[in-house]
C-alpha positions, 0 to 999 in steps of 0.5 A: 499499500503506498506510504499516506504519512503525507496524505491531503488530511495530514497535509491540511493538519500540517498547514494549519496555524489555529484549529476551529470547528469547521476544520474538522470538516474540513479535514474530513473534506480532504481526508476523501478527495479521492470519494466523489460518491463519498463527500457528495453524501455528506455533503447534505451533512456539512456547515454552509463553509465546509460546502466548497472543500466536500463538492470538489470535483463533484460539478457535471458539465451542465451544472451551470445550464442547470443553474440558470435553468433553476433561475429561469422558473422562478423569475419567468413567472414574474415576468409573466406577470409583468406584461400582463400586467403593462396591459391593465394600463393600457386596455385598448392594446392587446393583452399578450397573454399566450406571451406569458403563457409559454414563459409561464408554462417554460418554469411549470416545466422546471419546476415540476421536474426539480419536485419529481426529482426531490421526490425520486431522490431526495436533494435534502431540500429544507422546508423554508426552502420549498416553499419558498420555491412554491412562493415565487410561482404560484403569486406571479403566475395567480397575477397572470392568471387573473389579467388574463381571464380580465383581458379574455372576458374582454376579447382583448387576448392574443393568444387565450390558450396561454392561459393553461400555462398560467395555471400549469405554474399555480399548480406547481406552486401550490405542490412546493408548498404541499411537498414542504409541510411542516416547519425548517427545523424539522427534517427527520424524513429527509435527514434518513434518507440522506444518512442512508445515503452516505452508509450506501456511499462508505459501504462501495468503498474499496477497503484499501481506500477504506485503508487510506482514508483511516489511516490519512487521518490518523496520521492527522491528527497525530500532527495536531495532537503534536502541534498542540491543535487538539489536545488529549481528549479531540486527539481520542475523541477524533481518533474513535471516530469511523469514517464518514462521522467526523465532521458530524460527530467533534463539529456538529451543526446546531441547526439539524438535528 
């Protein structure tokens, strides 16, 4: 087996000038440098300050495009509502219901896909965030739909069928609230699902890789102890923690159960 005395976690420990709770997460992220599936599973439990360390190298070529699409999913309904709201100040004109409906429909499709992904494989989205996303779909599309109905009733709507897209986005917004019920601080089901994912990733570790990670962390603890950055109690406690639980044990998040 290769010598891991100077593994990534050991090098991090050797370079540290002080030791803070977040450093336990960063040390663990470096020890798991060559196990992207395990880092991805662990990221759900990590503080925001450690996400960059855990997500290093996990981005897909489509990551940027997906981010843009998700942003569009909750900005397009607002644009659609704005377009139709402008018509209310000049009712002699024709309301662009079709255009607004297309924008809302695109938002509904993207938002719906996000809901399906969350239901099939939980990403640990906080219910508070889910309700916010629902609000950003539900409110502007509801306003747009009401204005569209007014325009259709007055015979001033271009491509009146566009109202279907607005109704679809209203439904998507309402579903966000349905699937995001409960207080933001309770996430037992998501916690269990994500912990099960972490357990699977741990179970799939190659024995040699597991041994390398364990040895790297143990060497890092020796370095930290020798340099006086951690005390004997921390050294012993961290040394007994199994792979994947170092950050959670030594620096648990206060906003997680």
